[in-house]
VEXKOL-846156 format. One record per atom (N, C-alpha, C): residue number from 1; residue in one letter; atom name; x, y, z. Coordinates in steps of 0.05 Angstrom, whole numbers, plus 32768, in hexadecimal, padded with zeros to 4 digits. Example, Ala and Ser with C-alpha at 12.3 -4.5 7.8 and 13.67 -1.06 7.14 Angstrom:
2
R  num  residu  atome     X     Y     Z
R    1       a      N  8108  7F8E  809C
R    1       a     CA  80F6  7FA6  809C
R    1       a      C  8108  7FBE  809C
R    2       s      N  8101  7FD3  808E
R    2       s     CA  8111  7FEB  808F
R    2       s      C  8102  8001  809D
This chain:
119
R  num  residu  atome     X     Y     Z
R    1       m      N  7F48  8148  8303
R    1       m     CA  7F4C  8141  82E7
R    1       m      C  7F58  8158  82D8
R    2       a      N  7F6B  8153  82C7
R    2       a     CA  7F79  8168  82B8
R    2       a      C  7F67  8174  82A3
R    3       e      N  7F6A  818D  829E
R    3       e     CA  7F5B  819A  8289
R    3       e      C  7F6A  8194  826E
R    4       h      N  7F5A  8192  825A
R    4       h     CA  7F66  818C  823F
R    4       h      C  7F5C  81A0  822B
R    5       t      N  7F5D  81BA  8233
R    5       t     CA  7F51  81CE  8221
R    5       t      C  7F5E  81D0  8206
R    6       r      N  7F78  81CD  8205
R    6       r     CA  7F86  81CF  81EB
R    6       r      C  7F7E  81B7  81D9
R    7       f      N  7F7D  81A0  81E5
R    7       f     CA  7F75  8188  81D7
R    7       f      C  7F58  818B  81CD
R    8       e      N  7F47  8195  81DF
R    8       e     CA  7F2B  8199  81D7
R    8       e      C  7F27  81AD  81C1
R    9       k      N  7F38  81C2  81C0
R    9       k     CA  7F37  81D5  81AA
R    9       k      C  7F40  81C8  8190
R   10       l      N  7F55  81B8  8192
R   10       l     CA  7F5F  81A9  817A
R   10       l      C  7F49  8198  816F
R   11       v      N  7F3B  8189  8181
R   11       v     CA  7F25  8178  8178
R   11       v      C  7F0E  8188  816C
R   12       t      N  7F07  819E  8179
R   12       t     CA  7EF1  81AF  816F
R   12       t      C  7EF8  81B9  8153
R   13       d      N  7F11  81C2  8150
R   13       d     CA  7F19  81CB  8135
R   13       d      C  7F18  81B5  8121
R   14       a      N  7F21  819D  8128
R   14       a     CA  7F21  8186  8116
R   14       a      C  7F05  817F  810E
R   15       k      N  7EF2  8180  8121
R   15       k     CA  7ED6  8179  811B
R   15       k      C  7EC9  818C  8107
R   16       k      N  7ED4  81A3  8103
R   16       k     CA  7ECA  81B6  80EF
R   16       k      C  7ED1  81AD  80D3
R   17       n      N  7EE5  819B  80D1
R   17       n     CA  7EEF  8193  80B7
R   17       n      C  7EE8  8176  80AF
R   18       i      N  7EDA  8168  80C1
R   18       i     CA  7ED4  814C  80BC
R   18       i      C  7EB6  8147  80BD
R   19       s      N  7EAF  812E  80B6
R   19       s     CA  7E93  8125  80B9
R   19       s      C  7E92  8110  80CE
R   20       e      N  7E7C  810F  80DD
R   20       e     CA  7E79  80FA  80F1
R   20       e      C  7E62  80E8  80E9
R   21       i      N  7E62  80D0  80F5
R   21       i     CA  7E4E  80BC  80EF
R   21       i      C  7E45  80B0  810A
R   22       s      N  7E2C  80A9  810C
R   22       s     CA  7E22  809E  8125
R   22       s      C  7E2B  8081  8128
R   23       p      N  7E2C  8077  8141
R   23       p     CA  7E33  805B  8145
R   23       p      C  7E1F  8048  8136
R   24       q      N  7E06  8050  8134
R   24       q     CA  7DF2  803F  8126
R   24       q      C  7DF9  803E  8108
R   25       d      N  7E00  8055  80FC
R   25       d     CA  7E07  8055  80E0
R   25       d      C  7E21  8047  80DB
R   26       a      N  7E34  804A  80ED
R   26       a     CA  7E4E  803C  80EB
R   26       a      C  7E4A  801E  80EC
R   27       a      N  7E39  8015  80FE
R   27       a     CA  7E34  7FF8  8100
R   27       a      C  7E28  7FED  80E6
R   28       a      N  7E15  7FFC  80DB
R   28       a     CA  7E08  7FF4  80C2
R   28       a      C  7E1D  7FF2  80AB
R   29       k      N  7E2E  8006  80A9
R   29       k     CA  7E42  8007  8094
R   29       k      C  7E57  7FF1  8097
R   30       l      N  7E5E  7FEB  80B0
R   30       l     CA  7E71  7FD5  80B6
R   30       l      C  7E64  7FBA  80AE
R   31       k      N  7E4B  7FB6  80B6
R   31       k     CA  7E3D  7F9D  80B0
R   31       k      C  7E39  7F99  8092
R   32       s      N  7E34  7FAE  8084
R   32       s     CA  7E2F  7FAB  8067
R   32       s      C  7E49  7FAA  8057
R   33       g      N  7E60  7FAF  8064
R   33       g     CA  7E7A  7FAE  8057
R   33       g      C  7E80  7FC8  8048
R   34       e      N  7E70  7FDD  804D
R   34       e     CA  7E75  7FF7  8040
R   34       e      C  7E8C  8006  804C
R   35       a      N  7E94  7FFF  8065
R   35       a     CA  7EA8  800F  8073
R   35       a      C  7EBA  7FFD  8083
R   36       v      N  7ED1  8009  8089
R   36       v     CA  7EE5  7FFD  809B
R   36       v      C  7EE4  800F  80B4
R   37       i      N  7EE3  8002  80CB
R   37       i     CA  7EE5  8011  80E4
R   37       i      C  7F01  800F  80EF
R   38       v      N  7F0D  8026  80F5
R   38       v     CA  7F28  8027  8100
R   38       v      C  7F27  8032  811C
R   39       d      N  7F30  8022  812E
R   39       d     CA  7F32  8029  814B
R   39       d      C  7F4D  8036  814F
R   40       v      N  7F4D  8050  8157
R   40       v     CA  7F67  805E  815A
R   40       v      C  7F6F  8060  8178
R   41       r      N  7F61  8051  8189
R   41       r     CA  7F69  8051  81A5
R   41       r      C  7F83  8043  81A9
R   42       d      N  7F8E  8046  81C1
R   42       d     CA  7FA7  8037  81C8
R   42       d      C  7FA2  801A  81CA
R   43       k      N  7FB7  800A  81C8
R   43       k     CA  7FB5  7FEC  81C8
R   43       k      C  7FA7  7FE2  81E1
R   44       d      N  7FAD  7FED  81F8
R   44       d     CA  7FA0  7FE4  8211
R   44       d      C  7F82  7FE9  8211
R   45       e      N  7F7A  7FFF  8205
R   45       e     CA  7F5D  8004  8202
R   45       e      C  7F50  7FF0  81EF
R   46       w      N  7F5D  7FEB  81D9
R   46       w     CA  7F54  7FD7  81C6
R   46       w      C  7F51  7FBB  81D3
R   47       d      N  7F65  7FB4  81E3
R   47       d     CA  7F65  7F9A  81F0
R   47       d      C  7F4E  7F97  8204
R   48       e      N  7F45  7FAD  820F
R   48       e     CA  7F2F  7FAC  8223
R   48       e      C  7F14  7FA8  8215
R   49       g      N  7F12  7FAD  81FC
R   49       g     CA  7EFA  7FA9  81EC
R   49       g      C  7EFA  7FBB  81D4
R   50       h      N  7EEF  7FB0  81BE
R   50       h     CA  7EEE  7FBF  81A5
R   50       h      C  7ED7  7FB5  8193
R   51       i      N  7ED2  7FC4  817E
R   51       i     CA  7EBD  7FBE  816C
R   51       i      C  7EC5  7FA5  815C
R   52       p      N  7EB4  7F90  815C
R   52       p     CA  7EBA  7F79  814B
R   52       p      C  7EBC  7F81  812E
R   53       g      N  7ED2  7F78  8121
R   53       g     CA  7ED6  7F7E  8105
R   53       g      C  7EE6  7F98  8100
R   54       a      N  7EEB  7FA7  8115
R   54       a     CA  7EFC  7FC0  8112
R   54       a      C  7F19  7FB8  8110
R   55       m      N  7F29  7FCB  8105
R   55       m     CA  7F46  7FC7  8105
R   55       m      C  7F52  7FDC  8118
R   56       h      N  7F68  7FD4  8124
R   56       h     CA  7F76  7FE6  8137
R   56       h      C  7F8E  7FF3  812A
R   57       m      N  7F8E  800E  812B
R   57       m     CA  7FA5  801E  8123
R   57       m      C  7FA5  8035  8137
R   58       s      N  7FB6  8034  814A
R   58       s     CA  7FB6  8049  815F
R   58       s      C  7FBB  8065  8154
R   59       r      N  7FB1  8078  8162
R   59       r     CA  7FB4  8094  815B
R   59       r      C  7FD1  809B  8155
R   60       g      N  7FE3  808E  8162
R   60       g     CA  8000  8094  815E
R   60       g      C  800B  8089  8145
R   61       t      N  7FFE  8076  8138
R   61       t     CA  800A  806A  8120
R   61       t      C  7FF7  8069  8108
R   62       i      N  7FDF  8072  810A
R   62       i     CA  7FCC  806F  80F4
R   62       i      C  7FD6  807B  80DA
R   63       e      N  7FE3  8092  80DC
R   63       e     CA  7FEC  809F  80C3
R   63       e      C  8002  808E  80B6
R   64       l      N  8011  807F  80C6
R   64       l     CA  8026  806E  80BB
R   64       l      C  801A  8054  80AF
R   65       d      N  8006  8049  80BC
R   65       d     CA  7FFB  802F  80B5
R   65       d      C  7FE4  802F  80A1
R   66       i      N  7FD6  8045  809E
R   66       i     CA  7FBD  8045  808E
R   66       i      C  7FC1  803E  8071
R   67       e      N  7FD7  8048  8065
R   67       e     CA  7FDA  8043  8048
R   67       e      C  7FDE  8025  8042
R   68       e      N  7FEA  8017  8054
R   68       e     CA  7FEE  7FFA  8050
R   68       e      C  7FD4  7FEB  8055
R   69       k      N  7FC6  7FF2  806B
R   69       k     CA  7FAE  7FE3  8073
R   69       k      C  7F95  7FEB  8063
R   70       v      N  7F93  8004  805B
R   70       v     CA  7F7C  800E  804B
R   70       v      C  7F88  801F  8034
R   71       p      N  7F91  8012  801F
R   71       p     CA  7F9E  8021  8009
R   71       p      C  7F8B  8032  7FF8
R   72       d      N  7F72  802A  7FF7
R   72       d     CA  7F5E  8038  7FE7
R   72       d      C  7F55  8052  7FF4
R   73       t      N  7F5D  8069  7FE8
R   73       t     CA  7F56  8083  7FF4
R   73       t      C  7F39  808A  7FF1
R   74       n      N  7F29  8079  7FE2
R   74       n     CA  7F0C  807E  7FDF
R   74       n      C  7EFC  806C  7FF3
R   75       a      N  7F0A  805A  8001
R   75       a     CA  7EFC  8048  8014
R   75       a      C  7EEF  8058  802A
R   76       m      N  7ED8  804F  8034
R   76       m     CA  7ECD  805C  804B
R   76       m      C  7EDB  8052  8064
R   77       i      N  7EE6  8065  8073
R   77       i     CA  7EF4  805E  808C
R   77       i      C  7EE6  806D  80A2
R   78       i      N  7EDF  805E  80B7
R   78       i     CA  7ED2  806B  80CE
R   78       i      C  7EE5  8068  80E5
R   79       c      N  7EF0  807F  80EE
R   79       c     CA  7F02  807F  8105
R   79       c      C  7EF3  8081  811F
R   80       h      N  7EFD  8076  8134
R   80       h     CA  7EF2  807A  814E
R   80       h      C  7F07  8077  8164
R   81       c      N  7F02  8084  817A
R   81       c     CA  7F13  8081  8192
R   81       c      C  7F00  807C  81A9
R   82       g      N  7F07  8084  81C1
R   82       g     CA  7EF7  8080  81D8
R   82       g      C  7EDE  8092  81D9
R   83       g      N  7EE3  80AC  81D4
R   83       g     CA  7ECD  80BF  81D6
R   83       g      C  7EC9  80D1  81BE
R   84       g      N  7EDA  80D0  81AB
R   84       g     CA  7ED7  80E0  8192
R   84       g      C  7EED  80F3  818B
R   85       g      N  7EFD  80FB  819F
R   85       g     CA  7F12  810F  819A
R   85       g      C  7F29  8105  8189
R   86       r      N  7F35  80EF  8191
R   86       r     CA  7F4C  80E5  8182
R   86       r      C  7F43  80DB  8166
R   87       g      N  7F2A  80D1  8165
R   87       g     CA  7F1F  80C8  814B
R   87       g      C  7F1C  80E0  8138
R   88       a      N  7F14  80F6  8143
R   88       a     CA  7F11  810E  8132
R   88       a      C  7F2C  8117  8127
R   89       l      N  7F40  8117  8138
R   89       l     CA  7F5B  811F  812F
R   89       l      C  7F66  810B  811A
R   90       a      N  7F61  80F1  811E
R   90       a     CA  7F6A  80DD  810A
R   90       a      C  7F5B  80E1  80F0
R   91       t      N  7F41  80E6  80F1
R   91       t     CA  7F30  80EA  80DA
R   91       t      C  7F3B  8102  80C9
R   92       e      N  7F40  8118  80D7
R   92       e     CA  7F4A  812F  80CA
R   92       e      C  7F65  812A  80BC
R   93       n      N  7F77  811B  80C9
R   93       n     CA  7F91  8115  80BD
R   93       n      C  7F8E  8103  80A5
R   94       l      N  7F7C  80EF  80A7
R   94       l     CA  7F79  80DE  808F
R   94       l      C  7F6E  80EE  8077
R   95       q      N  7F5D  8101  807D
R   95       q     CA  7F53  8112  8067
R   95       q      C  7F6B  8121  805B
R   96       k      N  7F7C  812C  806C
R   96       k     CA  7F94  813A  8062
R   96       k      C  7FA6  8128  8052
R   97       m      N  7FA5  810E  8057
R   97       m     CA  7FB6  80FB  8048
R   97       m      C  7FA8  80F2  802E
R   98       g      N  7F91  80FD  8028
R   98       g     CA  7F84  80F7  800F
R   98       g      C  7F6D  80E3  8010
R   99       y      N  7F66  80D9  8028
R   99       y     CA  7F4F  80C7  802B
R   99       y      C  7F36  80D8  8028
R  100       k      N  7F24  80D0  8017
R  100       k     CA  7F0D  80E0  800F
R  100       k      C  7EF3  80DA  801D
R  101       n      N  7EF2  80C3  802B
R  101       n     CA  7ED9  80BA  8036
R  101       n      C  7EDD  80B0  8053
R  102       v      N  7EE7  80C3  8064
R  102       v     CA  7EED  80BC  807F
R  102       v      C  7ED9  80CA  8092
R  103       r      N  7ED0  80BB  80A6
R  103       r     CA  7EBD  80C5  80BA
R  103       r      C  7EC8  80C0  80D6
R  104       n      N  7EC0  80D0  80E9
R  104       n     CA  7EC5  80CA  8105
R  104       n      C  7EAB  80C0  8111
R  105       m      N  7EAD  80AB  8121
R  105       m     CA  7E95  80A1  812E
R  105       m      C  7E8F  80B3  8147
R  106       a      N  7E79  80C1  8145
R  106       a     CA  7E72  80D3  815B
R  106       a      C  7E70  80C5  8175
R  107       g      N  7E7D  80D0  8189
R  107       g     CA  7E7C  80C4  81A4
R  107       g      C  7E8E  80AD  81A9
R  108       g      N  7E9B  80A3  8194
R  108       g     CA  7EAF  808E  8197
R  108       g      C  7EA4  8073  81A2
R  109       f      N  7EB6  8064  81AD
R  109       f     CA  7EAF  8049  81B8
R  109       f      C  7E9B  804B  81CE
R  110       k      N  7E9C  8060  81DE
R  110       k     CA  7E88  8064  81F3
R  110       k      C  7E6B  8065  81E7
R  111       a      N  7E68  8074  81D1
R  111       a     CA  7E4E  8076  81C4
R  111       a      C  7E46  805B  81B8
R  112       w      N  7E59  804C  81AD
R  112       w     CA  7E54  8032  81A2
R  112       w      C  7E49  801F  81B7
R  113       q      N  7E55  801F  81CF
R  113       q     CA  7E4C  800F  81E4
R  113       q      C  7E31  8018  81EF
R  114       a      N  7E2D  8032  81F1
R  114       a     CA  7E14  803D  81FB
R  114       a      C  7DFD  8036  81E8
R  115       a      N  7E03  8033  81CE
R  115       a     CA  7DEF  802B  81BB
R  115       a      C  7DE8  800E  81BC
R  116       g      N  7DF7  7FFF  81CD
R  116       g     CA  7DF1  7FE2  81D1
R  116       g      C  7DFE  7FCF  81BD
R  117       f      N  7E12  7FD9  81AE
R  117       f     CA  7E1F  7FC8  819B
R  117       f      C  7E34  7FB6  81A8
R  118       a      N  7E3A  7FA0  819B
R  118       a     CA  7E4D  7F8C  81A6
R  118       a      C  7E69  7F97  81A6
R  119       r      N  7E78  7F8B  81B9
R  119       r     CA  7E94  7F93  81BB
R  119       r      C  7EA4  7F7A  81C0
């Protein structure tokens, strides 16, 4: 397996600038309508299974698509990927774009599934 030390450093640095939320808290906020969950994984990952009610904006296009799909910069947006890294990077970029209430779901979709939530 290839080492991803530069990627891991990028993620570690991003996590210093963002807030994370547990899958349990993310599920509660989604259910109550307080938050939008954005899946930043690739389309093939989304097609294999995703959080019911989430919207898909892949890591490669989220910065292009977010303003149209979530125009309110005060809306709570919870990003997630497979394990937390890409979600952290997306969260940091959305903050840089002026979104004020963005979180990364800690552990990503793997943690969501491990917590026993539907997919």
